[in-house]
PDB file of N, H, CA, C and O in Angstrom:
ATOM      1  N   SER A   1       1.189  21.780  -5.799  1.00  0.00           N
ATOM      2  CA  SER A   1       1.126  21.807  -4.355  1.00  0.00           C
ATOM      3  C   SER A   1      -0.297  22.190  -3.910  1.00  0.00           C
ATOM      4  O   SER A   1      -0.882  23.154  -4.404  1.00  0.00           O
ATOM      5  N   GLY A   2      -0.822  21.417  -2.978  1.00  0.00           N
ATOM      6  H   GLY A   2      -0.347  20.634  -2.577  1.00  0.00           H
ATOM      7  CA  GLY A   2      -2.139  21.738  -2.444  1.00  0.00           C
ATOM      8  C   GLY A   2      -3.310  21.297  -3.297  1.00  0.00           C
ATOM      9  O   GLY A   2      -4.440  21.729  -3.067  1.00  0.00           O
ATOM     10  N   GLN A   3      -3.061  20.444  -4.279  1.00  0.00           N
ATOM     11  H   GLN A   3      -2.144  20.093  -4.466  1.00  0.00           H
ATOM     12  CA  GLN A   3      -4.140  20.005  -5.173  1.00  0.00           C
ATOM     13  C   GLN A   3      -4.825  18.719  -4.710  1.00  0.00           C
ATOM     14  O   GLN A   3      -5.832  18.311  -5.288  1.00  0.00           O
ATOM     15  N   GLY A   4      -4.284  18.078  -3.668  1.00  0.00           N
ATOM     16  H   GLY A   4      -3.466  18.410  -3.198  1.00  0.00           H
ATOM     17  CA  GLY A   4      -4.928  16.879  -3.133  1.00  0.00           C
ATOM     18  C   GLY A   4      -4.346  15.566  -3.618  1.00  0.00           C
ATOM     19  O   GLY A   4      -4.957  14.515  -3.427  1.00  0.00           O
ATOM     20  N   LYS A   5      -3.176  15.603  -4.241  1.00  0.00           N
ATOM     21  H   LYS A   5      -2.679  16.457  -4.396  1.00  0.00           H
ATOM     22  CA  LYS A   5      -2.577  14.354  -4.752  1.00  0.00           C
ATOM     23  C   LYS A   5      -2.316  13.362  -3.623  1.00  0.00           C
ATOM     24  O   LYS A   5      -2.684  12.192  -3.719  1.00  0.00           O
ATOM     25  N   SER A   6      -1.683  13.834  -2.559  1.00  0.00           N
ATOM     26  H   SER A   6      -1.384  14.785  -2.481  1.00  0.00           H
ATOM     27  CA  SER A   6      -1.379  12.937  -1.435  1.00  0.00           C
ATOM     28  C   SER A   6      -2.656  12.457  -0.766  1.00  0.00           C
ATOM     29  O   SER A   6      -2.731  11.302  -0.346  1.00  0.00           O
ATOM     30  N   THR A   7      -3.651  13.309  -0.660  1.00  0.00           N
ATOM     31  H   THR A   7      -3.590  14.247  -1.002  1.00  0.00           H
ATOM     32  CA  THR A   7      -4.928  12.914  -0.072  1.00  0.00           C
ATOM     33  C   THR A   7      -5.571  11.819  -0.913  1.00  0.00           C
ATOM     34  O   THR A   7      -6.072  10.835  -0.368  1.00  0.00           O
ATOM     35  N   LEU A   8      -5.562  11.976  -2.224  1.00  0.00           N
ATOM     36  H   LEU A   8      -5.155  12.775  -2.667  1.00  0.00           H
ATOM     37  CA  LEU A   8      -6.124  10.944  -3.107  1.00  0.00           C
ATOM     38  C   LEU A   8      -5.399   9.621  -2.918  1.00  0.00           C
ATOM     39  O   LEU A   8      -6.041   8.575  -2.822  1.00  0.00           O
ATOM     40  N   LEU A   9      -4.085   9.650  -2.865  1.00  0.00           N
ATOM     41  H   LEU A   9      -3.563  10.499  -2.943  1.00  0.00           H
ATOM     42  CA  LEU A   9      -3.326   8.407  -2.680  1.00  0.00           C
ATOM     43  C   LEU A   9      -3.629   7.767  -1.328  1.00  0.00           C
ATOM     44  O   LEU A   9      -3.717   6.543  -1.230  1.00  0.00           O
ATOM     45  N   ARG A  10      -3.788   8.576  -0.293  1.00  0.00           N
ATOM     46  H   ARG A  10      -3.717   9.571  -0.372  1.00  0.00           H
ATOM     47  CA  ARG A  10      -4.132   8.046   1.021  1.00  0.00           C
ATOM     48  C   ARG A  10      -5.541   7.437   1.018  1.00  0.00           C
ATOM     49  O   ARG A  10      -5.781   6.428   1.681  1.00  0.00           O
ATOM     50  N   ILE A  11      -6.454   8.038   0.285  1.00  0.00           N
ATOM     51  H   ILE A  11      -6.259   8.857  -0.254  1.00  0.00           H
ATOM     52  CA  ILE A  11      -7.807   7.479   0.158  1.00  0.00           C
ATOM     53  C   ILE A  11      -7.748   6.143  -0.569  1.00  0.00           C
ATOM     54  O   ILE A  11      -8.386   5.180  -0.146  1.00  0.00           O
ATOM     55  N   LEU A  12      -6.993   6.075  -1.653  1.00  0.00           N
ATOM     56  H   LEU A  12      -6.474   6.858  -1.997  1.00  0.00           H
ATOM     57  CA  LEU A  12      -6.872   4.823  -2.400  1.00  0.00           C
ATOM     58  C   LEU A  12      -6.226   3.720  -1.577  1.00  0.00           C
ATOM     59  O   LEU A  12      -6.531   2.541  -1.762  1.00  0.00           O
ATOM     60  N   ALA A  13      -5.331   4.100  -0.666  1.00  0.00           N
ATOM     61  H   ALA A  13      -5.083   5.057  -0.516  1.00  0.00           H
ATOM     62  CA  ALA A  13      -4.674   3.127   0.207  1.00  0.00           C
ATOM     63  C   ALA A  13      -5.514   2.806   1.445  1.00  0.00           C
ATOM     64  O   ALA A  13      -5.084   2.036   2.303  1.00  0.00           O
ATOM     65  N   LEU A  14      -6.702   3.389   1.539  1.00  0.00           N
ATOM     66  H   LEU A  14      -7.052   4.014   0.841  1.00  0.00           H
ATOM     67  CA  LEU A  14      -7.624   3.191   2.664  1.00  0.00           C
ATOM     68  C   LEU A  14      -7.042   3.693   3.985  1.00  0.00           C
ATOM     69  O   LEU A  14      -7.370   3.178   5.053  1.00  0.00           O
ATOM     70  N   LEU A  15      -6.184   4.692   3.901  1.00  0.00           N
ATOM     71  H   LEU A  15      -5.917   5.110   3.033  1.00  0.00           H
ATOM     72  CA  LEU A  15      -5.623   5.310   5.096  1.00  0.00           C
ATOM     73  C   LEU A  15      -6.438   6.526   5.521  1.00  0.00           C
ATOM     74  O   LEU A  15      -6.354   6.956   6.672  1.00  0.00           O
ATOM     75  N   THR A  16      -7.224   7.084   4.603  1.00  0.00           N
ATOM     76  H   THR A  16      -7.292   6.735   3.669  1.00  0.00           H
ATOM     77  CA  THR A  16      -8.073   8.243   4.850  1.00  0.00           C
ATOM     78  C   THR A  16      -9.430   7.975   4.212  1.00  0.00           C
ATOM     79  O   THR A  16      -9.500   7.459   3.097  1.00  0.00           O
ATOM     80  N   ARG A  17     -10.509   8.322   4.914  1.00  0.00           N
ATOM     81  H   ARG A  17     -10.451   8.741   5.821  1.00  0.00           H
ATOM     82  CA  ARG A  17     -11.854   8.162   4.347  1.00  0.00           C
ATOM     83  C   ARG A  17     -12.191   9.372   3.485  1.00  0.00           C
ATOM     84  O   ARG A  17     -11.912  10.507   3.873  1.00  0.00           O
ATOM     85  N   PRO A  18     -12.789   9.140   2.323  1.00  0.00           N
ATOM     86  CA  PRO A  18     -13.184  10.281   1.495  1.00  0.00           C
ATOM     87  C   PRO A  18     -14.363  11.026   2.116  1.00  0.00           C
ATOM     88  O   PRO A  18     -15.201  10.423   2.787  1.00  0.00           O
ATOM     89  N   ASP A  19     -14.424  12.335   1.890  1.00  0.00           N
ATOM     90  H   ASP A  19     -13.743  12.825   1.346  1.00  0.00           H
ATOM     91  CA  ASP A  19     -15.553  13.127   2.376  1.00  0.00           C
ATOM     92  C   ASP A  19     -16.830  12.779   1.616  1.00  0.00           C
ATOM     93  O   ASP A  19     -17.930  12.860   2.163  1.00  0.00           O
ATOM     94  N   SER A  20     -16.673  12.392   0.354  1.00  0.00           N
ATOM     95  H   SER A  20     -15.780  12.327  -0.091  1.00  0.00           H
ATOM     96  CA  SER A  20     -17.826  11.987  -0.447  1.00  0.00           C
ATOM     97  C   SER A  20     -17.327  11.091  -1.574  1.00  0.00           C
ATOM     98  O   SER A  20     -16.124  10.986  -1.814  1.00  0.00           O
ATOM     99  N   GLY A  21     -18.256  10.455  -2.255  1.00  0.00           N
ATOM    100  H   GLY A  21     -19.233  10.540  -2.060  1.00  0.00           H
ATOM    101  CA  GLY A  21     -17.895   9.576  -3.354  1.00  0.00           C
ATOM    102  C   GLY A  21     -17.559   8.177  -2.875  1.00  0.00           C
ATOM    103  O   GLY A  21     -17.661   7.875  -1.686  1.00  0.00           O
ATOM    104  N   THR A  22     -17.161   7.333  -3.800  1.00  0.00           N
ATOM    105  H   THR A  22     -17.078   7.578  -4.766  1.00  0.00           H
ATOM    106  CA  THR A  22     -16.837   5.947  -3.480  1.00  0.00           C
ATOM    107  C   THR A  22     -15.504   5.562  -4.100  1.00  0.00           C
ATOM    108  O   THR A  22     -15.066   6.140  -5.094  1.00  0.00           O
ATOM    109  N   VAL A  23     -14.884   4.587  -3.497  1.00  0.00           N
ATOM    110  H   VAL A  23     -15.239   4.117  -2.689  1.00  0.00           H
ATOM    111  CA  VAL A  23     -13.634   4.027  -3.996  1.00  0.00           C
ATOM    112  C   VAL A  23     -13.913   2.586  -4.382  1.00  0.00           C
ATOM    113  O   VAL A  23     -14.526   1.842  -3.616  1.00  0.00           O
ATOM    114  N   ARG A  24     -13.472   2.194  -5.555  1.00  0.00           N
ATOM    115  H   ARG A  24     -12.975   2.798  -6.177  1.00  0.00           H
ATOM    116  CA  ARG A  24     -13.648   0.811  -6.010  1.00  0.00           C
ATOM    117  C   ARG A  24     -12.358   0.341  -6.660  1.00  0.00           C
ATOM    118  O   ARG A  24     -11.646   1.111  -7.305  1.00  0.00           O
ATOM    119  N   LEU A  25     -12.078  -0.933  -6.476  1.00  0.00           N
ATOM    120  H   LEU A  25     -12.656  -1.559  -5.952  1.00  0.00           H
ATOM    121  CA  LEU A  25     -10.931  -1.572  -7.108  1.00  0.00           C
ATOM    122  C   LEU A  25     -11.455  -2.791  -7.840  1.00  0.00           C
ATOM    123  O   LEU A  25     -12.061  -3.674  -7.234  1.00  0.00           O
ATOM    124  N   ALA A  26     -11.225  -2.839  -9.129  1.00  0.00           N
ATOM    125  H   ALA A  26     -10.733  -2.121  -9.621  1.00  0.00           H
ATOM    126  CA  ALA A  26     -11.763  -3.911  -9.975  1.00  0.00           C
ATOM    127  C   ALA A  26     -13.287  -3.981  -9.836  1.00  0.00           C
ATOM    128  O   ALA A  26     -13.877  -5.060  -9.879  1.00  0.00           O
ATOM    129  N   GLY A  27     -13.910  -2.809  -9.668  1.00  0.00           N
ATOM    130  H   GLY A  27     -13.430  -1.932  -9.633  1.00  0.00           H
ATOM    131  CA  GLY A  27     -15.363  -2.733  -9.599  1.00  0.00           C
ATOM    132  C   GLY A  27     -15.966  -3.070  -8.250  1.00  0.00           C
ATOM    133  O   GLY A  27     -17.187  -3.040  -8.095  1.00  0.00           O
ATOM    134  N   LYS A  28     -15.116  -3.398  -7.251  1.00  0.00           N
ATOM    135  H   LYS A  28     -14.124  -3.422  -7.377  1.00  0.00           H
ATOM    136  CA  LYS A  28     -15.628  -3.777  -5.933  1.00  0.00           C
ATOM    137  C   LYS A  28     -15.205  -2.747  -4.892  1.00  0.00           C
ATOM    138  O   LYS A  28     -14.080  -2.250  -4.924  1.00  0.00           O
ATOM    139  N   PRO A  29     -16.127  -2.423  -3.953  1.00  0.00           N
ATOM    140  CA  PRO A  29     -15.771  -1.489  -2.881  1.00  0.00           C
ATOM    141  C   PRO A  29     -14.822  -2.172  -1.890  1.00  0.00           C
ATOM    142  O   PRO A  29     -14.725  -3.399  -1.868  1.00  0.00           O
ATOM    143  N   PRO A  30     -14.126  -1.382  -1.076  1.00  0.00           N
ATOM    144  CA  PRO A  30     -13.171  -1.949  -0.124  1.00  0.00           C
ATOM    145  C   PRO A  30     -13.764  -3.003   0.809  1.00  0.00           C
ATOM    146  O   PRO A  30     -13.063  -3.929   1.216  1.00  0.00           O
ATOM    147  N   GLU A  31     -15.030  -2.874   1.147  1.00  0.00           N
ATOM    148  H   GLU A  31     -15.600  -2.121   0.816  1.00  0.00           H
ATOM    149  CA  GLU A  31     -15.664  -3.824   2.070  1.00  0.00           C
ATOM    150  C   GLU A  31     -15.693  -5.243   1.512  1.00  0.00           C
ATOM    151  O   GLU A  31     -15.797  -6.204   2.274  1.00  0.00           O
ATOM    152  N   GLN A  32     -15.603  -5.384   0.186  1.00  0.00           N
ATOM    153  H   GLN A  32     -15.519  -4.603  -0.433  1.00  0.00           H
ATOM    154  CA  GLN A  32     -15.626  -6.709  -0.429  1.00  0.00           C
ATOM    155  C   GLN A  32     -14.225  -7.307  -0.574  1.00  0.00           C
ATOM    156  O   GLN A  32     -14.065  -8.378  -1.159  1.00  0.00           O
ATOM    157  N   TRP A  33     -13.231  -6.628  -0.053  1.00  0.00           N
ATOM    158  H   TRP A  33     -13.361  -5.758   0.422  1.00  0.00           H
ATOM    159  CA  TRP A  33     -11.845  -7.097  -0.090  1.00  0.00           C
ATOM    160  C   TRP A  33     -11.357  -7.317   1.338  1.00  0.00           C
ATOM    161  O   TRP A  33     -11.806  -6.630   2.255  1.00  0.00           O
ATOM    162  N   THR A  34     -10.462  -8.247   1.536  1.00  0.00           N
ATOM    163  H   THR A  34     -10.098  -8.806   0.791  1.00  0.00           H
ATOM    164  CA  THR A  34      -9.760  -8.283   2.813  1.00  0.00           C
ATOM    165  C   THR A  34      -8.706  -7.180   2.741  1.00  0.00           C
ATOM    166  O   THR A  34      -8.201  -6.885   1.658  1.00  0.00           O
ATOM    167  N   PRO A  35      -8.368  -6.567   3.872  1.00  0.00           N
ATOM    168  CA  PRO A  35      -7.342  -5.519   3.831  1.00  0.00           C
ATOM    169  C   PRO A  35      -6.030  -6.002   3.203  1.00  0.00           C
ATOM    170  O   PRO A  35      -5.368  -5.258   2.479  1.00  0.00           O
ATOM    171  N   GLU A  36      -5.666  -7.251   3.489  1.00  0.00           N
ATOM    172  H   GLU A  36      -6.204  -7.855   4.077  1.00  0.00           H
ATOM    173  CA  GLU A  36      -4.422  -7.789   2.931  1.00  0.00           C
ATOM    174  C   GLU A  36      -4.481  -7.856   1.405  1.00  0.00           C
ATOM    175  O   GLU A  36      -3.529  -7.472   0.726  1.00  0.00           O
ATOM    176  N   ARG A  37      -5.588  -8.337   0.874  1.00  0.00           N
ATOM    177  H   ARG A  37      -6.362  -8.649   1.425  1.00  0.00           H
ATOM    178  CA  ARG A  37      -5.715  -8.480  -0.586  1.00  0.00           C
ATOM    179  C   ARG A  37      -5.752  -7.106  -1.260  1.00  0.00           C
ATOM    180  O   ARG A  37      -5.132  -6.904  -2.304  1.00  0.00           O
ATOM    181  N   TRP A  38      -6.481  -6.165  -0.657  1.00  0.00           N
ATOM    182  H   TRP A  38      -6.985  -6.328   0.192  1.00  0.00           H
ATOM    183  CA  TRP A  38      -6.543  -4.801  -1.201  1.00  0.00           C
ATOM    184  C   TRP A  38      -5.128  -4.237  -1.294  1.00  0.00           C
ATOM    185  O   TRP A  38      -4.732  -3.701  -2.329  1.00  0.00           O
ATOM    186  N   ARG A  39      -4.371  -4.362  -0.206  1.00  0.00           N
ATOM    187  H   ARG A  39      -4.692  -4.798   0.635  1.00  0.00           H
ATOM    188  CA  ARG A  39      -3.040  -3.757  -0.157  1.00  0.00           C
ATOM    189  C   ARG A  39      -2.018  -4.513  -0.989  1.00  0.00           C
ATOM    190  O   ARG A  39      -0.968  -3.959  -1.314  1.00  0.00           O
ATOM    191  N   MET A  40      -2.296  -5.766  -1.343  1.00  0.00           N
ATOM    192  H   MET A  40      -3.150  -6.216  -1.078  1.00  0.00           H
ATOM    193  CA  MET A  40      -1.414  -6.474  -2.273  1.00  0.00           C
ATOM    194  C   MET A  40      -1.675  -5.991  -3.701  1.00  0.00           C
ATOM    195  O   MET A  40      -0.814  -6.116  -4.572  1.00  0.00           O
ATOM    196  N   THR A  41      -2.860  -5.443  -3.932  1.00  0.00           N
ATOM    197  H   THR A  41      -3.560  -5.341  -3.224  1.00  0.00           H
ATOM    198  CA  THR A  41      -3.241  -4.970  -5.259  1.00  0.00           C
ATOM    199  C   THR A  41      -2.980  -3.475  -5.411  1.00  0.00           C
ATOM    200  O   THR A  41      -2.541  -3.019  -6.466  1.00  0.00           O
ATOM    201  N   MET A  42      -3.250  -2.722  -4.359  1.00  0.00           N
ATOM    202  H   MET A  42      -3.607  -3.092  -3.501  1.00  0.00           H
ATOM    203  CA  MET A  42      -3.099  -1.264  -4.369  1.00  0.00           C
ATOM    204  C   MET A  42      -1.943  -0.906  -3.444  1.00  0.00           C
ATOM    205  O   MET A  42      -1.950  -1.298  -2.277  1.00  0.00           O
ATOM    206  N   SER A  43      -0.973  -0.189  -3.928  1.00  0.00           N
ATOM    207  H   SER A  43      -0.967   0.129  -4.876  1.00  0.00           H
ATOM    208  CA  SER A  43       0.184   0.176  -3.105  1.00  0.00           C
ATOM    209  C   SER A  43       0.229   1.672  -2.859  1.00  0.00           C
ATOM    210  O   SER A  43      -0.222   2.471  -3.679  1.00  0.00           O
ATOM    211  N   TYR A  44       0.779   2.030  -1.717  1.00  0.00           N
ATOM    212  H   TYR A  44       1.145   1.380  -1.051  1.00  0.00           H
ATOM    213  CA  TYR A  44       0.959   3.424  -1.351  1.00  0.00           C
ATOM    214  C   TYR A  44       2.401   3.610  -0.910  1.00  0.00           C
ATOM    215  O   TYR A  44       2.903   2.858  -0.074  1.00  0.00           O
ATOM    216  N   VAL A  45       3.060   4.602  -1.466  1.00  0.00           N
ATOM    217  H   VAL A  45       2.652   5.213  -2.144  1.00  0.00           H
ATOM    218  CA  VAL A  45       4.425   4.925  -1.067  1.00  0.00           C
ATOM    219  C   VAL A  45       4.419   6.352  -0.555  1.00  0.00           C
ATOM    220  O   VAL A  45       4.115   7.289  -1.294  1.00  0.00           O
ATOM    221  N   SER A  46       4.756   6.506   0.708  1.00  0.00           N
ATOM    222  H   SER A  46       5.002   5.745   1.308  1.00  0.00           H
ATOM    223  CA  SER A  46       4.753   7.816   1.337  1.00  0.00           C
ATOM    224  C   SER A  46       5.863   8.698   0.784  1.00  0.00           C
ATOM    225  O   SER A  46       6.906   8.204   0.354  1.00  0.00           O
ATOM    226  N   GLN A  47       5.633   9.995   0.799  1.00  0.00           N
ATOM    227  H   GLN A  47       4.786  10.397   1.148  1.00  0.00           H
ATOM    228  CA  GLN A  47       6.683  10.935   0.392  1.00  0.00           C
ATOM    229  C   GLN A  47       7.814  10.956   1.403  1.00  0.00           C
ATOM    230  O   GLN A  47       8.944  11.314   1.069  1.00  0.00           O
ATOM    231  N   HIS A  48       7.515  10.576   2.635  1.00  0.00           N
ATOM    232  H   HIS A  48       6.597  10.286   2.906  1.00  0.00           H
ATOM    233  CA  HIS A  48       8.517  10.529   3.695  1.00  0.00           C
ATOM    234  C   HIS A  48       8.806   9.058   3.992  1.00  0.00           C
ATOM    235  O   HIS A  48       8.024   8.404   4.681  1.00  0.00           O
ATOM    236  N   PRO A  49       9.909   8.537   3.484  1.00  0.00           N
ATOM    237  CA  PRO A  49      10.186   7.106   3.646  1.00  0.00           C
ATOM    238  C   PRO A  49      10.395   6.729   5.108  1.00  0.00           C
ATOM    239  O   PRO A  49      10.940   7.499   5.898  1.00  0.00           O
ATOM    240  N   VAL A  50       9.956   5.547   5.436  1.00  0.00           N
ATOM    241  H   VAL A  50       9.513   4.921   4.794  1.00  0.00           H
ATOM    242  CA  VAL A  50      10.123   5.008   6.776  1.00  0.00           C
ATOM    243  C   VAL A  50      10.766   3.640   6.635  1.00  0.00           C
ATOM    244  O   VAL A  50      10.255   2.769   5.930  1.00  0.00           O
ATOM    245  N   MET A  51      11.878   3.462   7.303  1.00  0.00           N
ATOM    246  H   MET A  51      12.293   4.169   7.875  1.00  0.00           H
ATOM    247  CA  MET A  51      12.559   2.172   7.268  1.00  0.00           C
ATOM    248  C   MET A  51      12.319   1.445   8.581  1.00  0.00           C
ATOM    249  O   MET A  51      12.307   2.056   9.649  1.00  0.00           O
ATOM    250  N   LEU A  52      12.129   0.145   8.491  1.00  0.00           N
ATOM    251  H   LEU A  52      12.139  -0.352   7.623  1.00  0.00           H
ATOM    252  CA  LEU A  52      12.083  -0.698   9.672  1.00  0.00           C
ATOM    253  C   LEU A  52      13.514  -0.909  10.140  1.00  0.00           C
ATOM    254  O   LEU A  52      14.447  -0.662   9.375  1.00  0.00           O
ATOM    255  N   PRO A  53      13.714  -1.355  11.363  1.00  0.00           N
ATOM    256  CA  PRO A  53      15.085  -1.630  11.808  1.00  0.00           C
ATOM    257  C   PRO A  53      15.747  -2.672  10.904  1.00  0.00           C
ATOM    258  O   PRO A  53      15.100  -3.615  10.449  1.00  0.00           O
ATOM    259  N   GLY A  54      17.023  -2.489  10.656  1.00  0.00           N
ATOM    260  H   GLY A  54      17.548  -1.723  11.026  1.00  0.00           H
ATOM    261  CA  GLY A  54      17.757  -3.441   9.829  1.00  0.00           C
ATOM    262  C   GLY A  54      18.169  -2.824   8.509  1.00  0.00           C
ATOM    263  O   GLY A  54      18.069  -1.613   8.310  1.00  0.00           O
ATOM    264  N   SER A  55      18.629  -3.666   7.623  1.00  0.00           N
ATOM    265  H   SER A  55      18.710  -4.650   7.785  1.00  0.00           H
ATOM    266  CA  SER A  55      19.127  -3.230   6.322  1.00  0.00           C
ATOM    267  C   SER A  55      17.980  -3.037   5.330  1.00  0.00           C
ATOM    268  O   SER A  55      16.828  -3.364   5.615  1.00  0.00           O
ATOM    269  N   VAL A  56      18.321  -2.502   4.169  1.00  0.00           N
ATOM    270  H   VAL A  56      19.256  -2.236   3.938  1.00  0.00           H
ATOM    271  CA  VAL A  56      17.341  -2.379   3.092  1.00  0.00           C
ATOM    272  C   VAL A  56      16.827  -3.770   2.722  1.00  0.00           C
ATOM    273  O   VAL A  56      15.627  -3.957   2.519  1.00  0.00           O
ATOM    274  N   GLU A  57      17.721  -4.729   2.637  1.00  0.00           N
ATOM    275  H   GLU A  57      18.696  -4.576   2.802  1.00  0.00           H
ATOM    276  CA  GLU A  57      17.298  -6.098   2.308  1.00  0.00           C
ATOM    277  C   GLU A  57      16.332  -6.635   3.365  1.00  0.00           C
ATOM    278  O   GLU A  57      15.350  -7.294   3.022  1.00  0.00           O
ATOM    279  N   ASP A  58      16.598  -6.361   4.644  1.00  0.00           N
ATOM    280  H   ASP A  58      17.396  -5.826   4.923  1.00  0.00           H
ATOM    281  CA  ASP A  58      15.671  -6.788   5.700  1.00  0.00           C
ATOM    282  C   ASP A  58      14.279  -6.201   5.475  1.00  0.00           C
ATOM    283  O   ASP A  58      13.270  -6.883   5.656  1.00  0.00           O
ATOM    284  N   ASN A  59      14.236  -4.929   5.079  1.00  0.00           N
ATOM    285  H   ASN A  59      15.056  -4.375   4.932  1.00  0.00           H
ATOM    286  CA  ASN A  59      12.957  -4.266   4.819  1.00  0.00           C
ATOM    287  C   ASN A  59      12.252  -4.913   3.633  1.00  0.00           C
ATOM    288  O   ASN A  59      11.043  -5.138   3.683  1.00  0.00           O
ATOM    289  N   LEU A  60      12.985  -5.212   2.574  1.00  0.00           N
ATOM    290  H   LEU A  60      13.967  -5.029   2.533  1.00  0.00           H
ATOM    291  CA  LEU A  60      12.386  -5.862   1.409  1.00  0.00           C
ATOM    292  C   LEU A  60      11.895  -7.264   1.758  1.00  0.00           C
ATOM    293  O   LEU A  60      10.838  -7.686   1.288  1.00  0.00           O
ATOM    294  N   ARG A  61      12.645  -7.979   2.567  1.00  0.00           N
ATOM    295  H   ARG A  61      13.503  -7.636   2.948  1.00  0.00           H
ATOM    296  CA  ARG A  61      12.221  -9.318   2.991  1.00  0.00           C
ATOM    297  C   ARG A  61      10.918  -9.247   3.805  1.00  0.00           C
ATOM    298  O   ARG A  61      10.067 -10.130   3.693  1.00  0.00           O
ATOM    299  N   THR A  62      10.768  -8.213   4.607  1.00  0.00           N
ATOM    300  H   THR A  62      11.459  -7.496   4.697  1.00  0.00           H
ATOM    301  CA  THR A  62       9.547  -8.043   5.401  1.00  0.00           C
ATOM    302  C   THR A  62       8.334  -7.934   4.489  1.00  0.00           C
ATOM    303  O   THR A  62       7.305  -8.560   4.748  1.00  0.00           O
ATOM    304  N   VAL A  63       8.442  -7.149   3.426  1.00  0.00           N
ATOM    305  H   VAL A  63       9.277  -6.641   3.216  1.00  0.00           H
ATOM    306  CA  VAL A  63       7.331  -7.000   2.482  1.00  0.00           C
ATOM    307  C   VAL A  63       7.001  -8.343   1.835  1.00  0.00           C
ATOM    308  O   VAL A  63       5.832  -8.714   1.734  1.00  0.00           O
ATOM    309  N   SER A  64       8.023  -9.070   1.399  1.00  0.00           N
ATOM    310  H   SER A  64       8.973  -8.769   1.481  1.00  0.00           H
ATOM    311  CA  SER A  64       7.783 -10.386   0.800  1.00  0.00           C
ATOM    312  C   SER A  64       7.090 -11.316   1.788  1.00  0.00           C
ATOM    313  O   SER A  64       6.165 -12.042   1.422  1.00  0.00           O
ATOM    314  N   ARG A  65       7.535 -11.293   3.030  1.00  0.00           N
ATOM    315  H   ARG A  65       8.287 -10.703   3.327  1.00  0.00           H
ATOM    316  CA  ARG A  65       6.934 -12.151   4.053  1.00  0.00           C
ATOM    317  C   ARG A  65       5.475 -11.759   4.305  1.00  0.00           C
ATOM    318  O   ARG A  65       4.612 -12.631   4.403  1.00  0.00           O
ATOM    319  N   LEU A  66       5.192 -10.460   4.410  1.00  0.00           N
ATOM    320  H   LEU A  66       5.893  -9.752   4.330  1.00  0.00           H
ATOM    321  CA  LEU A  66       3.822 -10.000   4.644  1.00  0.00           C
ATOM    322  C   LEU A  66       2.895 -10.372   3.500  1.00  0.00           C
ATOM    323  O   LEU A  66       1.716 -10.653   3.717  1.00  0.00           O
ATOM    324  N   HIS A  67       3.425 -10.375   2.282  1.00  0.00           N
ATOM    325  H   HIS A  67       4.382 -10.147   2.106  1.00  0.00           H
ATOM    326  CA  HIS A  67       2.617 -10.699   1.102  1.00  0.00           C
ATOM    327  C   HIS A  67       2.677 -12.180   0.750  1.00  0.00           C
ATOM    328  O   HIS A  67       2.126 -12.621  -0.258  1.00  0.00           O
ATOM    329  N   GLN A  68       3.365 -12.944   1.615  1.00  0.00           N
ATOM    330  H   GLN A  68       3.812 -12.586   2.434  1.00  0.00           H
ATOM    331  CA  GLN A  68       3.491 -14.388   1.409  1.00  0.00           C
ATOM    332  C   GLN A  68       4.025 -14.709   0.022  1.00  0.00           C
ATOM    333  O   GLN A  68       3.510 -15.575  -0.685  1.00  0.00           O
ATOM    334  N   ARG A  69       5.066 -13.987  -0.341  1.00  0.00           N
ATOM    335  H   ARG A  69       5.484 -13.283   0.233  1.00  0.00           H
ATOM    336  CA  ARG A  69       5.727 -14.179  -1.630  1.00  0.00           C
ATOM    337  C   ARG A  69       7.177 -14.559  -1.393  1.00  0.00           C
ATOM    338  O   ARG A  69       7.755 -14.207  -0.365  1.00  0.00           O
ATOM    339  N   SER A  70       7.759 -15.268  -2.328  1.00  0.00           N
ATOM    340  H   SER A  70       7.290 -15.554  -3.163  1.00  0.00           H
ATOM    341  CA  SER A  70       9.174 -15.588  -2.191  1.00  0.00           C
ATOM    342  C   SER A  70       9.994 -14.319  -2.358  1.00  0.00           C
ATOM    343  O   SER A  70       9.573 -13.379  -3.032  1.00  0.00           O
ATOM    344  N   PHE A  71      11.152 -14.299  -1.747  1.00  0.00           N
ATOM    345  H   PHE A  71      11.495 -15.062  -1.199  1.00  0.00           H
ATOM    346  CA  PHE A  71      12.007 -13.128  -1.800  1.00  0.00           C
ATOM    347  C   PHE A  71      13.035 -13.310  -2.920  1.00  0.00           C
ATOM    348  O   PHE A  71      13.840 -14.241  -2.874  1.00  0.00           O
ATOM    349  N   PRO A  72      13.013 -12.425  -3.929  1.00  0.00           N
ATOM    350  CA  PRO A  72      13.969 -12.555  -5.044  1.00  0.00           C
ATOM    351  C   PRO A  72      15.332 -11.954  -4.658  1.00  0.00           C
ATOM    352  O   PRO A  72      15.631 -10.812  -5.006  1.00  0.00           O
ATOM    353  N   ALA A  73      16.141 -12.721  -3.948  1.00  0.00           N
ATOM    354  H   ALA A  73      15.898 -13.649  -3.665  1.00  0.00           H
ATOM    355  CA  ALA A  73      17.427 -12.221  -3.440  1.00  0.00           C
ATOM    356  C   ALA A  73      18.324 -11.715  -4.562  1.00  0.00           C
ATOM    357  O   ALA A  73      19.093 -10.775  -4.360  1.00  0.00           O
ATOM    358  N   ASP A  74      18.236 -12.319  -5.734  1.00  0.00           N
ATOM    359  H   ASP A  74      17.611 -13.082  -5.898  1.00  0.00           H
ATOM    360  CA  ASP A  74      19.072 -11.872  -6.855  1.00  0.00           C
ATOM    361  C   ASP A  74      18.703 -10.474  -7.335  1.00  0.00           C
ATOM    362  O   ASP A  74      19.527  -9.793  -7.946  1.00  0.00           O
ATOM    363  N   ARG A  75      17.465 -10.037  -7.064  1.00  0.00           N
ATOM    364  H   ARG A  75      16.796 -10.590  -6.567  1.00  0.00           H
ATOM    365  CA  ARG A  75      17.034  -8.689  -7.463  1.00  0.00           C
ATOM    366  C   ARG A  75      17.261  -7.660  -6.367  1.00  0.00           C
ATOM    367  O   ARG A  75      17.216  -6.457  -6.625  1.00  0.00           O
ATOM    368  N   ALA A  76      17.501  -8.121  -5.155  1.00  0.00           N
ATOM    369  H   ALA A  76      17.537  -9.099  -4.946  1.00  0.00           H
ATOM    370  CA  ALA A  76      17.741  -7.206  -4.046  1.00  0.00           C
ATOM    371  C   ALA A  76      19.152  -6.668  -4.172  1.00  0.00           C
ATOM    372  O   ALA A  76      19.585  -5.869  -3.341  1.00  0.00           O
TER     373      ALA A  76
END
């Protein structure tokens, strides 16, 4: 507790700016990525879950749609 784990994850997800240092993914800084591509590669899961309106399946379908991926209904 209090060691900065959540802060590090938020920095990696580009939700918080680091006070110092640099963040790179595959050797490239965030500026060389589109936000969509960065977030398709780097994921952040909050400790406090947030659901969109609808069912769990609706929420999973939203992620597939945002990432322009097919929805694996058999795995849902």
